[in-house]
Backbone as a chain_set.jsonl record, in Angstrom:
{"seq": "MTTDIFSEIERSETADDLFDLINDYYRGQGFGGICYVAPSAAAGPYVLMHRGMPEDWMARYEAQQLHLHDPIPGLAFQLGHPERLDELIATLPSLNSNEQAFMEAFKNSGLTNGLLVPTYGPFGRPGLIGLTQIAHPALLDELNIPLVSAVAHQMHNRMELLQVREPIPGLSPRERQILKWLGKGKSNSDIAAILGLALPTPFGV", "coords": {"N": [[28.513, 6.218, -26.345], [25.997, 6.024, -27.459], [24.883, 3.52, -26.788], [24.852, 3.732, -24.026], [23.325, 5.93, -23.32], [20.675, 5.716, -22.418], [20.828, 4.519, -19.845], [22.329, 6.475, -18.648], [20.535, 8.591, -18.662], [18.636, 7.655, -16.805], [20.145, 7.742, -14.534], [20.378, 10.394, -13.995], [20.036, 13.025, -11.698], [18.931, 15.564, -11.357], [16.835, 18.03, -12.994], [18.302, 19.882, -14.499], [20.817, 18.625, -14.772], [19.978, 16.433, -16.317], [19.071, 17.705, -18.61], [21.411, 18.906, -19.553], [22.857, 16.591, -20.166], [21.321, 15.498, -22.261], [21.496, 17.568, -24.09], [24.191, 17.444, -24.753], [24.211, 14.894, -25.916], [22.527, 15.218, -28.222], [23.915, 17.193, -29.559], [26.087, 15.718, -30.371], [24.86, 14.29, -32.295], [24.576, 16.106, -34.286], [23.02, 18.366, -33.96], [22.799, 21.73, -33.164], [21.142, 23.155, -31.567], [18.646, 22.754, -29.032], [15.371, 22.357, -27.753], [13.066, 22.051, -25.158], [9.771, 21.479, -24.311], [6.99, 21.461, -22.161], [3.565, 21.451, -21.634], [1.453, 23.32, -19.322], [0.003, 21.442, -16.696], [-1.701, 19.011, -14.557], [0.429, 17.568, -13.712], [2.448, 19.359, -13.398], [3.835, 22.763, -13.727], [4.032, 24.916, -16.686], [6.796, 24.191, -18.758], [9.877, 25.242, -20.077], [12.833, 24.647, -21.563], [16.082, 25.216, -22.916], [18.897, 25.078, -25.14], [21.549, 26.413, -27.048], [19.954, 27.791, -28.838], [18.793, 30.593, -30.951], [19.592, 33.478, -29.247], [18.281, 36.024, -29.064], [15.752, 35.449, -30.037], [14.782, 33.493, -28.247], [14.79, 34.949, -25.879], [12.853, 36.85, -26.472], [10.702, 35.126, -26.889], [10.228, 34.059, -24.326], [9.9, 36.39, -22.724], [7.674, 37.659, -23.86], [5.802, 35.725, -23.615], [5.277, 33.964, -25.783], [4.588, 31.347, -26.191], [1.929, 31.09, -25.791], [0.751, 31.683, -28.19], [1.903, 30.058, -30.042], [1.531, 27.82, -32.556], [2.841, 25.46, -33.189], [3.696, 23.378, -31.245], [1.141, 22.263, -30.479], [0.179, 21.131, -32.913], [2.188, 19.276, -33.357], [1.788, 17.536, -31.209], [-0.698, 16.554, -31.917], [-0.104, 15.16, -34.274], [1.592, 13.183, -33.299], [3.996, 11.821, -33.889], [7.552, 11.813, -34.795], [8.545, 14.66, -36.75], [9.733, 16.553, -39.493], [10.605, 19.951, -39.145], [10.076, 21.87, -41.232], [8.22, 20.446, -42.781], [6.122, 20.004, -41.016], [5.287, 22.658, -40.516], [4.295, 23.268, -43.006], [1.879, 21.956, -42.943], [0.259, 23.262, -41.175], [-2.912, 24.203, -39.857], [-5.679, 26.509, -40.5], [-4.917, 29.672, -39.159], [-5.295, 31.873, -36.353], [-5.21, 35.486, -35.858], [-3.193, 36.111, -33.979], [-1.62, 33.801, -33.996], [-0.774, 33.83, -36.667], [0.793, 36.121, -36.627], [2.746, 35.26, -34.912], [3.959, 33.212, -36.44], [5.019, 34.66, -38.55], [7.012, 36.115, -37.178], [8.472, 33.938, -36.343], [9.601, 33.0, -38.687], [11.724, 34.717, -39.016], [13.425, 34.157, -36.955], [15.907, 33.032, -36.85], [16.222, 30.362, -36.593], [17.119, 27.128, -37.853], [16.059, 24.521, -40.165], [14.712, 21.502, -38.704], [14.036, 18.826, -36.373], [11.065, 17.7, -34.872], [9.984, 16.15, -31.968], [7.369, 14.66, -30.499], [6.478, 13.644, -27.244], [5.317, 11.425, -24.613], [4.452, 11.315, -21.31], [4.638, 9.668, -18.006], [2.57, 10.681, -16.464], [0.58, 11.563, -18.065], [1.064, 13.997, -19.277], [2.125, 15.598, -22.217], [5.294, 16.093, -23.877], [7.54, 18.129, -25.778], [10.275, 17.811, -27.864], [12.392, 19.826, -29.531], [14.639, 19.858, -32.139], [17.218, 21.58, -33.609], [19.153, 23.963, -35.572], [20.931, 22.625, -37.371], [23.797, 20.71, -38.377], [24.42, 20.268, -41.056], [22.692, 20.379, -44.258], [21.836, 17.867, -45.106], [21.504, 16.336, -42.842], [19.025, 15.593, -41.633], [18.081, 13.688, -43.37], [19.839, 11.656, -43.028], [19.62, 10.806, -40.473], [19.138, 8.669, -37.644], [16.144, 8.245, -36.915], [14.296, 6.677, -35.29], [15.983, 6.031, -33.075], [16.755, 8.577, -32.097], [14.21, 9.5, -31.401], [13.494, 7.616, -29.436], [15.344, 8.237, -27.39], [14.47, 10.829, -26.783], [11.905, 10.284, -25.751], [12.601, 8.796, -23.445], [13.99, 10.747, -22.07], [11.957, 12.638, -21.56], [10.226, 11.14, -19.921], [11.877, 10.699, -17.686], [12.317, 13.322, -16.901], [9.762, 14.094, -16.065], [9.373, 12.304, -13.907], [11.333, 13.196, -12.185], [10.174, 15.445, -11.176], [8.467, 14.565, -9.288], [9.705, 14.666, -6.868], [9.31, 17.182, -5.963], [6.716, 19.082, -4.373], [3.555, 18.877, -5.978], [1.228, 21.183, -7.041], [-2.188, 21.07, -6.009], [-2.522, 18.374, -5.633], [-3.528, 15.638, -3.566], [-2.335, 14.41, -0.353], [-2.296, 11.542, -0.483], [-2.239, 11.14, -3.268], [0.228, 12.252, -3.858], [1.839, 10.443, -2.535], [1.421, 8.193, -4.141], [2.513, 9.081, -6.594], [5.148, 9.348, -5.772], [5.933, 6.667, -5.399], [5.536, 5.761, -8.004], [7.529, 7.145, -9.235], [9.655, 5.727, -8.337], [9.574, 3.532, -9.802], [7.638, 1.608, -9.268], [4.942, -0.663, -9.88], [1.305, -0.438, -10.585], [0.01, -2.422, -9.076], [1.968, -3.029, -7.164], [2.093, -0.597, -5.797], [-0.494, -0.46, -4.784], [-0.414, -2.582, -2.992], [1.58, -1.689, -1.205], [0.431, 0.642, -0.14], [-1.95, -0.309, 0.8], [-4.219, -0.353, -0.735], [-7.126, -1.12, -2.703], [-7.224, -2.572, -5.843], [-9.09, -1.57, -8.745], [-11.631, -3.733, -10.105], [-12.766, -5.618, -13.008], [-15.737, -4.279, -14.396], [-16.363, -3.128, -12.031], [-16.773, -4.941, -10.034]], "CA": [[27.423, 7.026, -25.756], [24.693, 5.59, -27.998], [24.34, 2.41, -26.001], [24.756, 4.059, -22.605], [22.554, 7.142, -23.079], [19.473, 5.399, -21.668], [21.163, 4.332, -18.442], [22.746, 7.789, -18.141], [19.305, 9.37, -18.412], [18.035, 7.156, -15.594], [21.009, 8.14, -13.399], [20.3, 11.877, -13.811], [19.371, 13.331, -10.413], [18.232, 16.827, -11.405], [16.387, 18.384, -14.37], [19.393, 20.557, -15.192], [21.783, 17.604, -15.174], [19.402, 15.644, -17.395], [19.027, 18.481, -19.842], [22.79, 19.008, -20.015], [23.203, 15.308, -20.792], [20.593, 15.407, -23.519], [22.038, 18.57, -24.996], [25.469, 16.877, -25.253], [23.917, 13.767, -26.814], [22.022, 15.675, -29.536], [25.011, 17.88, -30.27], [26.849, 14.681, -30.984], [24.063, 13.852, -33.464], [24.62, 17.132, -35.317], [22.086, 19.452, -33.682], [23.382, 22.783, -32.305], [20.102, 23.746, -30.666], [17.595, 21.863, -28.505], [14.362, 23.041, -26.963], [12.16, 21.088, -24.523], [8.546, 22.152, -23.88], [5.888, 20.657, -21.617], [2.504, 22.354, -21.277], [0.973, 23.302, -17.974], [-0.914, 20.341, -16.463], [-1.716, 18.607, -13.156], [1.759, 17.035, -13.356], [3.38, 20.445, -13.14], [3.656, 23.987, -14.495], [4.647, 25.025, -18.027], [8.259, 24.038, -18.736], [10.619, 25.562, -21.298], [14.277, 24.585, -21.407], [16.701, 25.276, -24.224], [20.359, 25.277, -25.228], [22.014, 26.604, -28.388], [18.933, 28.406, -29.691], [19.081, 32.004, -31.124], [19.343, 34.117, -27.967], [17.308, 37.093, -29.156], [14.472, 34.812, -30.258], [14.356, 32.839, -27.036], [14.465, 36.003, -24.928], [11.539, 37.39, -26.88], [9.693, 34.042, -26.704], [9.929, 33.959, -22.905], [9.428, 37.666, -22.184], [6.353, 37.96, -24.404], [4.992, 34.518, -23.45], [4.833, 33.59, -27.112], [4.063, 30.025, -26.212], [0.47, 31.176, -25.802], [0.319, 31.852, -29.565], [2.697, 29.185, -30.85], [0.728, 26.671, -32.959], [3.65, 24.31, -33.565], [3.598, 22.233, -30.319], [-0.178, 21.646, -30.554], [0.097, 20.279, -34.084], [3.11, 18.161, -33.169], [1.159, 16.568, -30.313], [-1.765, 15.901, -32.649], [0.481, 14.186, -35.209], [2.047, 12.067, -32.474], [5.22, 11.143, -34.351], [8.583, 12.782, -35.209], [8.292, 15.291, -38.015], [10.619, 17.642, -39.821], [9.985, 21.262, -38.845], [9.525, 22.465, -42.462], [7.043, 19.71, -43.235], [5.057, 20.27, -40.062], [4.814, 24.035, -40.755], [3.522, 23.264, -44.255], [0.577, 21.37, -42.701], [-0.499, 24.022, -40.19], [-4.245, 24.546, -40.298], [-5.961, 27.944, -40.461], [-4.385, 30.274, -37.941], [-5.863, 33.143, -35.978], [-4.293, 36.591, -36.102], [-2.024, 36.013, -33.091], [-0.779, 32.711, -34.503], [-0.174, 34.259, -37.878], [1.853, 37.028, -36.23], [3.845, 34.444, -34.338], [4.66, 32.505, -37.504], [5.837, 35.669, -39.259], [8.18, 36.328, -36.363], [9.23, 32.692, -36.325], [10.41, 32.874, -39.949], [12.896, 35.558, -38.89], [13.971, 33.867, -35.66], [17.276, 32.509, -36.926], [16.222, 28.886, -36.438], [17.218, 26.348, -39.064], [15.151, 23.394, -40.167], [15.074, 20.584, -37.64], [13.136, 17.701, -36.123], [10.225, 17.829, -33.692], [9.645, 14.816, -31.445], [6.429, 14.676, -29.4], [6.675, 12.551, -26.275], [4.162, 11.254, -23.707], [5.036, 10.889, -20.054], [3.932, 8.738, -17.129], [1.466, 11.348, -15.799], [-0.335, 12.033, -19.062], [1.459, 15.255, -19.851], [3.105, 15.459, -23.306], [6.446, 16.987, -23.975], [8.003, 18.263, -27.178], [11.698, 18.085, -28.019], [12.681, 20.433, -30.818], [16.068, 19.799, -32.433], [17.433, 22.49, -34.733], [20.542, 24.434, -35.809], [21.522, 21.416, -37.917], [25.19, 20.858, -38.783], [24.456, 20.361, -42.53], [21.338, 20.229, -44.769], [21.469, 16.426, -45.302], [21.469, 15.641, -41.558], [17.711, 15.036, -41.342], [17.901, 12.509, -44.208], [20.768, 10.605, -42.576], [19.41, 10.622, -39.031], [18.465, 7.466, -37.115], [14.998, 8.876, -36.228], [13.789, 5.864, -34.161], [16.828, 6.168, -31.904], [16.603, 9.923, -31.633], [12.899, 9.551, -30.776], [13.509, 6.838, -28.203], [16.059, 9.018, -26.407], [13.586, 11.921, -26.386], [10.853, 9.736, -24.873], [13.207, 8.455, -22.161], [14.306, 11.973, -21.392], [10.72, 13.249, -21.021], [9.777, 10.32, -18.795], [12.751, 10.965, -16.525], [12.059, 14.712, -16.477], [8.517, 14.06, -15.329], [9.589, 11.62, -12.64], [12.138, 14.033, -11.269], [9.299, 16.431, -10.57], [7.79, 13.948, -8.139], [10.418, 15.047, -5.681], [8.83, 18.478, -5.535], [5.269, 19.046, -4.224], [2.816, 19.286, -7.15], [0.05, 21.867, -6.602], [-3.463, 20.514, -6.285], [-2.605, 16.933, -5.383], [-3.746, 15.245, -2.164], [-1.202, 13.666, 0.171], [-2.278, 10.188, -1.023], [-1.825, 11.219, -4.695], [1.646, 12.501, -3.851], [2.474, 9.159, -2.187], [1.336, 7.363, -5.355], [3.492, 9.612, -7.493], [6.461, 9.03, -5.241], [6.223, 5.266, -5.717], [5.663, 5.671, -9.453], [8.862, 7.656, -9.554], [10.667, 4.69, -7.955], [9.455, 2.419, -10.723], [6.683, 0.609, -8.81], [3.75, -0.851, -10.728], [0.087, -0.118, -9.866], [-0.259, -3.468, -8.083], [2.915, -2.829, -6.114], [1.688, 0.578, -5.015], [-1.707, -0.826, -4.063], [-0.042, -3.417, -1.85], [2.311, -0.873, -0.254], [-0.463, 1.601, 0.517], [-3.146, -0.951, 1.313], [-5.342, 0.06, -1.591], [-7.727, -2.182, -3.53], [-7.257, -2.25, -7.251], [-10.413, -1.754, -9.335], [-11.831, -4.981, -10.854], [-13.638, -5.436, -14.176], [-17.134, -3.959, -14.202], [-16.526, -2.609, -10.694], [-17.183, -6.039, -9.117]], "C": [[26.077, 6.555, -26.209], [24.078, 4.526, -27.126], [24.125, 2.737, -24.526], [23.821, 5.21, -22.3], [21.295, 6.846, -22.213], [19.738, 5.22, -20.171], [21.635, 5.65, -17.82], [21.552, 8.7, -17.85], [18.692, 8.956, -17.069], [18.855, 7.51, -14.355], [20.96, 9.626, -13.098], [19.485, 12.177, -12.565], [18.634, 14.665, -10.414], [17.831, 17.129, -12.868], [17.515, 19.036, -15.148], [20.455, 19.569, -15.658], [21.267, 16.788, -16.369], [19.421, 16.431, -18.687], [20.445, 18.718, -20.422], [23.246, 17.736, -20.718], [22.597, 15.192, -22.154], [21.157, 16.369, -24.557], [23.354, 18.055, -25.595], [25.23, 15.77, -26.233], [23.466, 14.272, -28.198], [23.02, 16.497, -30.288], [25.862, 16.846, -30.986], [26.14, 14.105, -32.221], [24.019, 14.915, -34.562], [23.681, 18.292, -35.14], [22.744, 20.465, -32.74], [22.407, 23.345, -31.325], [19.085, 22.71, -30.264], [16.643, 22.71, -27.652], [13.397, 21.989, -26.424], [10.962, 21.907, -23.953], [7.588, 21.135, -23.307], [4.8, 21.611, -21.185], [2.088, 22.266, -19.826], [-0.069, 22.194, -17.789], [-0.866, 20.001, -14.979], [-0.349, 18.093, -12.725], [2.793, 18.13, -13.112], [3.124, 21.652, -14.032], [4.324, 23.927, -15.873], [6.169, 24.971, -17.9], [8.825, 24.43, -20.081], [12.119, 25.54, -20.934], [14.911, 24.58, -22.792], [18.201, 25.49, -24.098], [20.626, 25.517, -26.743], [21.067, 27.248, -29.361], [19.325, 29.884, -29.902], [18.645, 32.809, -29.872], [18.257, 35.161, -28.038], [15.868, 36.497, -29.257], [13.921, 34.218, -28.963], [14.013, 33.847, -25.929], [13.123, 36.623, -25.21], [10.417, 36.36, -26.582], [9.257, 33.967, -25.237], [9.323, 35.223, -22.354], [8.008, 37.996, -22.615], [5.385, 36.788, -24.28], [4.387, 34.052, -24.794], [4.308, 32.162, -27.225], [2.538, 30.0, -26.254], [-0.097, 31.272, -27.224], [1.063, 30.969, -30.557], [1.877, 27.968, -31.268], [1.521, 25.406, -33.229], [3.557, 23.156, -32.568], [2.239, 21.521, -30.393], [-0.308, 20.712, -31.736], [1.023, 19.071, -33.944], [2.503, 17.108, -32.253], [0.017, 15.836, -31.036], [-1.225, 14.846, -33.621], [0.989, 12.951, -34.475], [3.275, 11.308, -32.947], [6.267, 12.185, -34.741], [8.287, 13.352, -36.6], [9.284, 16.407, -38.247], [9.859, 18.976, -39.612], [9.354, 21.897, -40.096], [8.246, 21.777, -42.896], [5.883, 19.919, -42.292], [4.436, 21.651, -40.313], [3.934, 24.08, -41.988], [2.123, 22.676, -44.056], [-0.251, 22.106, -41.638], [-1.883, 24.367, -40.704], [-4.447, 26.08, -40.296], [-5.547, 28.497, -39.122], [-5.139, 31.539, -37.643], [-4.816, 34.254, -36.111], [-3.035, 36.539, -35.235], [-1.086, 34.923, -33.537], [-0.1, 33.078, -35.802], [0.989, 35.21, -37.585], [3.053, 36.298, -35.674], [4.615, 33.791, -35.46], [5.497, 33.469, -38.357], [7.123, 35.963, -38.506], [9.085, 35.09, -36.364], [10.127, 32.547, -37.544], [11.705, 33.674, -39.853], [13.669, 35.305, -37.591], [15.442, 33.455, -35.687], [17.389, 31.015, -36.77], [16.378, 28.229, -37.828], [16.087, 25.307, -39.074], [15.595, 22.427, -39.084], [14.026, 19.468, -37.553], [12.382, 17.992, -34.825], [9.797, 16.447, -33.238], [8.66, 14.985, -30.311], [6.618, 13.458, -28.505], [5.512, 12.55, -25.283], [4.641, 10.631, -22.43], [4.134, 10.031, -19.193], [2.672, 9.372, -16.487], [0.479, 11.966, -16.813], [-0.001, 13.354, -19.705], [2.408, 15.045, -21.031], [4.285, 16.378, -23.15], [6.87, 17.041, -25.427], [9.48, 18.604, -27.17], [11.909, 18.595, -29.434], [14.194, 20.423, -31.01], [16.352, 20.628, -33.679], [18.887, 22.904, -34.796], [21.371, 23.246, -36.317], [22.908, 21.703, -38.493], [25.314, 20.978, -40.317], [23.062, 19.965, -43.057], [20.903, 18.746, -44.861], [21.286, 15.668, -44.0], [20.136, 14.914, -41.338], [17.455, 13.786, -42.193], [18.767, 11.331, -43.739], [20.499, 10.143, -41.149], [18.713, 9.313, -38.739], [17.28, 7.979, -36.238], [14.475, 7.993, -35.118], [14.653, 5.986, -32.901], [16.746, 7.56, -31.28], [15.263, 10.112, -30.873], [12.886, 8.797, -29.421], [14.257, 7.568, -27.066], [15.202, 10.148, -25.881], [12.498, 11.415, -25.463], [11.416, 9.412, -23.485], [13.533, 9.699, -21.378], [13.041, 12.631, -20.787], [10.176, 12.469, -19.865], [10.57, 10.624, -17.541], [12.489, 12.367, -16.006], [10.771, 14.787, -15.638], [8.682, 13.386, -13.955], [10.387, 12.406, -11.647], [11.268, 15.042, -10.579], [8.539, 15.889, -9.397], [8.418, 14.326, -6.832], [9.993, 16.395, -5.111], [7.301, 18.411, -5.398], [4.581, 19.583, -5.486], [1.504, 19.927, -6.7], [-1.214, 21.082, -6.971], [-3.62, 19.045, -6.017], [-2.765, 16.678, -3.878], [-2.502, 14.556, -1.665], [-1.127, 12.229, -0.369], [-1.8, 10.178, -2.472], [-0.304, 11.457, -4.776], [2.406, 11.219, -3.468], [2.513, 8.263, -3.421], [2.399, 7.789, -6.379], [4.914, 9.28, -7.094], [6.851, 7.587, -5.608], [6.336, 5.03, -7.207], [7.055, 6.105, -9.858], [9.957, 6.677, -9.221], [10.48, 3.45, -8.817], [8.459, 1.337, -10.307], [5.508, 0.556, -9.758], [2.514, -0.503, -9.885], [-0.222, -1.146, -8.774], [0.704, -3.344, -6.903], [2.522, -1.699, -5.181], [0.443, 0.276, -4.188], [-1.37, -1.647, -2.807], [0.684, -2.591, -0.789], [1.416, 0.041, 0.54], [-1.748, 0.994, 1.034], [-4.369, -0.544, 0.564], [-5.868, -1.148, -2.379], [-7.717, -1.713, -4.961], [-8.665, -2.411, -7.836], [-10.491, -3.046, -10.114], [-12.71, -4.706, -12.002], [-15.055, -5.231, -13.765], [-17.439, -3.504, -12.795], [-16.916, -3.675, -9.695], [-16.039, -6.309, -8.135]], "O": [[25.101, 6.654, -25.465], [22.905, 4.604, -26.762], [23.313, 2.099, -23.855], [23.536, 5.461, -21.129], [20.919, 7.662, -21.372], [18.975, 5.704, -19.335], [21.388, 5.922, -16.644], [21.574, 9.482, -16.9], [18.275, 9.811, -16.287], [18.316, 7.571, -13.25], [21.448, 10.068, -12.058], [18.384, 11.655, -12.39], [17.785, 14.886, -9.551], [18.389, 16.581, -13.819], [17.673, 18.772, -16.339], [20.938, 19.652, -16.787], [22.013, 16.493, -17.303], [19.749, 15.891, -19.743], [20.63, 18.727, -21.64], [23.934, 17.792, -21.737], [23.278, 14.826, -23.112], [21.281, 16.037, -25.736], [23.601, 18.21, -26.791], [25.915, 15.668, -27.251], [23.964, 13.805, -29.223], [23.005, 16.52, -31.518], [26.312, 17.087, -32.106], [26.778, 13.501, -33.083], [23.489, 14.666, -35.645], [23.537, 19.121, -36.038], [23.193, 20.105, -31.652], [22.807, 23.96, -30.336], [18.7, 21.87, -31.077], [17.05, 23.632, -26.945], [12.957, 21.119, -27.176], [11.144, 22.881, -23.222], [7.386, 20.069, -23.888], [5.087, 22.528, -20.416], [2.336, 21.257, -19.165], [-0.938, 22.025, -18.644], [-0.106, 20.604, -14.222], [0.009, 18.16, -11.549], [3.903, 17.842, -12.664], [2.318, 21.597, -14.961], [5.079, 23.003, -16.174], [6.752, 25.626, -17.037], [8.317, 24.004, -21.118], [12.585, 26.322, -20.104], [14.355, 24.012, -23.732], [18.699, 26.007, -23.099], [19.995, 24.89, -27.595], [21.319, 27.266, -30.566], [20.117, 30.405, -29.116], [17.471, 32.807, -29.502], [17.387, 35.199, -27.167], [14.926, 36.993, -28.639], [12.753, 34.41, -28.623], [13.083, 33.639, -25.149], [12.345, 36.891, -24.295], [9.343, 36.708, -26.091], [8.07, 33.83, -24.941], [8.349, 35.17, -21.603], [7.227, 38.545, -21.837], [4.266, 36.854, -24.788], [3.19, 33.792, -24.915], [3.669, 31.801, -28.213], [1.932, 29.023, -26.693], [-1.272, 30.982, -27.447], [0.886, 31.103, -31.767], [1.55, 27.144, -30.414], [0.922, 24.36, -33.479], [3.353, 22.023, -33.002], [2.195, 20.291, -30.371], [-0.845, 19.613, -31.598], [0.676, 17.968, -34.367], [2.679, 15.912, -32.487], [-0.21, 14.65, -30.802], [-1.812, 13.775, -33.774], [0.843, 11.825, -34.951], [3.556, 10.228, -32.427], [5.911, 13.336, -34.995], [7.845, 12.639, -37.5], [9.643, 17.13, -37.317], [8.66, 19.087, -39.868], [8.233, 22.402, -40.035], [7.297, 22.431, -43.328], [4.742, 20.005, -42.746], [3.214, 21.796, -40.321], [2.952, 24.822, -42.035], [1.256, 22.871, -44.908], [-1.322, 21.642, -41.245], [-2.03, 24.778, -41.855], [-3.495, 26.838, -40.111], [-5.786, 27.887, -38.08], [-5.587, 32.224, -38.563], [-3.662, 33.981, -36.442], [-1.944, 36.879, -35.694], [0.132, 35.092, -33.468], [1.043, 32.681, -36.03], [2.043, 35.121, -38.215], [4.204, 36.657, -35.921], [5.846, 33.814, -35.434], [6.574, 33.103, -38.826], [8.195, 36.054, -39.104], [10.31, 35.202, -36.383], [11.249, 32.047, -37.46], [12.681, 33.352, -40.531], [14.474, 36.138, -37.173], [16.133, 33.522, -34.671], [18.483, 30.451, -36.806], [15.843, 28.712, -38.827], [15.283, 25.22, -38.146], [16.722, 22.513, -38.596], [13.265, 19.207, -38.484], [12.95, 18.453, -33.835], [9.299, 15.656, -34.039], [9.062, 15.419, -29.232], [6.893, 12.361, -28.992], [4.811, 13.55, -25.135], [5.186, 9.527, -22.447], [3.013, 9.701, -19.581], [1.799, 8.643, -16.015], [-0.354, 12.795, -16.445], [-0.719, 13.797, -20.601], [3.421, 14.366, -20.866], [4.255, 17.329, -22.37], [6.6, 16.127, -26.207], [9.893, 19.577, -26.54], [11.641, 17.894, -30.409], [14.941, 20.912, -30.163], [15.752, 20.373, -34.722], [19.751, 22.292, -34.168], [22.404, 22.916, -35.734], [23.165, 22.783, -39.024], [26.186, 21.687, -40.821], [22.324, 19.276, -42.353], [19.722, 18.435, -44.706], [20.95, 14.484, -44.022], [20.119, 13.76, -40.909], [16.692, 12.912, -41.782], [18.465, 10.171, -44.017], [21.105, 9.177, -40.684], [17.818, 8.89, -39.471], [17.398, 8.121, -35.021], [14.214, 8.522, -34.037], [14.127, 6.037, -31.79], [16.675, 7.689, -30.058], [15.207, 10.79, -29.847], [12.347, 9.276, -28.424], [13.834, 7.512, -25.911], [15.192, 10.414, -24.679], [12.196, 12.073, -24.467], [10.788, 9.715, -22.471], [13.376, 9.724, -20.157], [13.063, 13.111, -19.654], [9.7, 13.064, -18.899], [10.002, 10.787, -16.461], [12.444, 12.58, -14.794], [10.727, 15.475, -14.619], [8.162, 13.883, -12.956], [10.175, 12.319, -10.437], [11.598, 15.467, -9.472], [8.015, 16.654, -8.587], [7.758, 14.316, -5.793], [10.266, 16.716, -3.955], [6.645, 17.759, -6.211], [4.976, 20.626, -6.008], [0.72, 19.261, -6.023], [-1.322, 20.514, -8.058], [-4.717, 18.504, -6.151], [-2.217, 17.398, -3.043], [-1.672, 14.145, -2.476], [-0.041, 11.741, -0.679], [-1.035, 9.296, -2.863], [0.363, 10.922, -5.661], [3.478, 10.943, -4.006], [3.537, 7.643, -3.707], [3.092, 6.949, -6.952], [5.766, 8.977, -7.929], [7.964, 7.333, -6.07], [7.132, 4.201, -7.646], [7.679, 5.496, -10.726], [11.064, 6.769, -9.752], [11.14, 2.434, -8.6], [8.426, 0.265, -10.911], [5.118, 1.558, -10.358], [2.607, -0.299, -8.674], [-0.662, -0.787, -7.681], [0.298, -3.536, -5.757], [2.602, -1.815, -3.958], [0.333, 0.7, -3.038], [-1.938, -1.448, -1.734], [0.435, -2.769, 0.403], [1.6, 0.21, 1.745], [-2.56, 1.691, 1.643], [-5.445, -0.4, 1.145], [-5.119, -2.078, -2.676], [-8.144, -0.6, -5.267], [-9.374, -3.335, -7.436], [-9.503, -3.434, -10.739], [-13.369, -3.667, -12.027], [-15.551, -5.926, -12.878], [-18.597, -3.481, -12.379], [-17.355, -3.341, -8.595], [-16.155, -7.184, -7.277]]}, "num_chains": 1, "name": "protein.A"}
């Protein structure tokens, strides 16, 4: 599965199929829970997908829209590299009252320590893969973090490209055409040739 996971990601045809695949992969790595978050952006609306997380906590998180007060994703995006959950929390900056209340609730959520992997997709929207409910305390020390991170990046890229099949609010017909060709793996020059567009030249000349 390790060597084939990247091609399996590329063959995924729906977001649910992709997330099921990724969940199975990370379970095989020793994580019982996975959470995928992408903030609202031009590329699409806010996304939250999860498997194996504490049910009461996730129900509360969604019902109360706690993502609006969750400081963890923002700091993970700023750091820009995989980080252990406990170590990231230890570096949180000053929090406002809502964020402090969130973190107090988070401590009692039933989540174990884990790994946070920020990812960056083809349309400029970041994504965050949270891996938790670890099989044993030493897992994070034994983990092949570069591989786990590479799989997370590939998953986020594929997840974003799958959205191209659905109309994205606020985009013009031409922008949607461009996204469609990006989703098929075409380069900027390929798309320019297909659509009869002129690529910008240095200094606008």
